[in-house]
C-alpha positions in Angstrom: 14.1 1.5 -10.2 14.6 0.5 -6.6 11.8 -0.3 -4.2 12.2 2.9 -2.1 12.0 5.1 -5.2 8.9 3.2 -6.5 7.2 3.5 -3.1 7.9 7.3 -2.9 6.5 7.7 -6.4 3.4 5.6 -5.5 2.8 7.7 -2.3 3.4 11.0 -4.2 0.9 9.9 -6.9 -1.7 9.0 -4.2 -1.3 12.4 -2.5 -1.6 14.2 -5.9 -4.9 12.3 -6.6 -6.1 13.1 -3.0 -5.3 16.8 -3.5 -7.1 16.8 -6.9 -10.2 15.1 -5.2 -10.2 17.8 -2.5 -10.0 20.5 -5.2 -12.9 18.9 -7.2 -14.9 18.7 -4.0 -14.2 22.4 -3.2 -15.2 23.5 -6.7 -18.6 21.9 -6.1 -18.9 23.2 -2.5 -21.7 25.6 -1.4 -20.7 29.2 -2.0 -22.2 30.8 1.2 -19.7 32.6 3.5 -19.0 29.8 5.9 -18.6 27.3 3.0 -16.1 29.6 1.3 -14.1 30.0 4.5 -14.1 26.3 5.3 -13.2 25.5 1.7 -10.1 27.7 1.9 -9.0 26.1 5.2 -9.5 22.6 3.7 -7.7 23.5 0.5 -4.7 24.9 2.4 -4.3 22.0 4.9 -5.1 19.1 2.4 -2.7 20.3 -0.3 0.0 20.8 2.3 0.0 17.1 3.1 1.5 16.2 -0.3 3.6 19.3 -0.6 5.4 18.6 2.7 5.8 14.9 1.8 7.5 15.9 -1.5 9.7 18.5 0.4 10.8 15.8 2.8 12.3 13.8 -0.1 14.9 16.6 -0.6 15.7 17.0 3.1 19.4 17.1 3.7 19.3 15.0 6.9 17.1 12.3 8.5 16.1 14.8 11.2 14.9 17.3 8.5 13.1 14.4 6.7 11.3 13.5 9.9 10.4 17.2 10.5 8.8 17.6 7.1 6.9 14.3 7.4 5.6 15.4 10.8 4.4 18.7 9.3 2.6 16.6 6.6 1.1 14.6 9.4 -0.1 17.7 11.3 -1.7 18.9 8.0 -3.5 15.6 7.7 -4.8 15.9 11.2 -5.9 19.5 10.6 -7.6 18.3 7.4 -9.5 15.6 9.4 -10.9 18.4 11.6 -12.1 20.5 8.6 -13.7 17.5 7.0 -15.4 16.6 10.2 -16.8 20.1 10.5 -18.0 20.1 6.9 -19.7 16.7 7.6 -21.3 18.0 10.8 -22.6 21.2 9.1 -23.6 19.3 5.9 -21.6 21.5 3.6 -21.3 19.4 0.5 -22.0 15.8 -0.6 -21.9 13.6 2.5 -20.6 10.5 0.6 -17.7 12.5 -0.9 -16.8 14.1 2.4 -16.8 10.7 4.1 -14.6 9.3 1.3 -12.2 12.2 1.7 -12.2 11.6 5.5 -11.3 7.9 5.1 -8.5 8.7 2.7 -7.2 11.4 5.1 -7.1 8.9 7.9 -5.2 6.4 5.8 -2.7 9.1 4.8 -2.3 10.2 8.4 -1.7 6.6 9.5 0.9 6.2 6.7 2.7 9.4 7.6 2.6 8.5 11.3 4.3 5.2 10.5 7.0 7.0 8.4 7.6 9.6 11.2 8.0 6.8 13.8 10.4 4.9 11.6 12.4 7.9 10.7 12.8 9.1 14.3 14.1 5.7 15.2 16.9 6.1 12.7 18.0 9.6 14.0 
């Protein structure tokens, strides 16, 4: 297996684990109305990160690849917002939320680097 393929598989696995952690957090989240709405927003944006990363791997061109990675990055930035709001309103375990926030920042930084690199090659 070549290095690029191994790296893609590693990143994909990391994003799957991240999405699973978000789902586990949501399943334990408070069930009041605001908690439910925030959980839906978080679930949508957080799982979109990995989905768009995977979609980018099948892109027919470098331009399309960069586009899908930039969508994943936008989803990561949106997820950071929802997590910050959950932290501020104390909706859920603070330690878990902060851990998810750190991983979201790391994924956003990774995606930002990939977008930057991909756009140089267009």
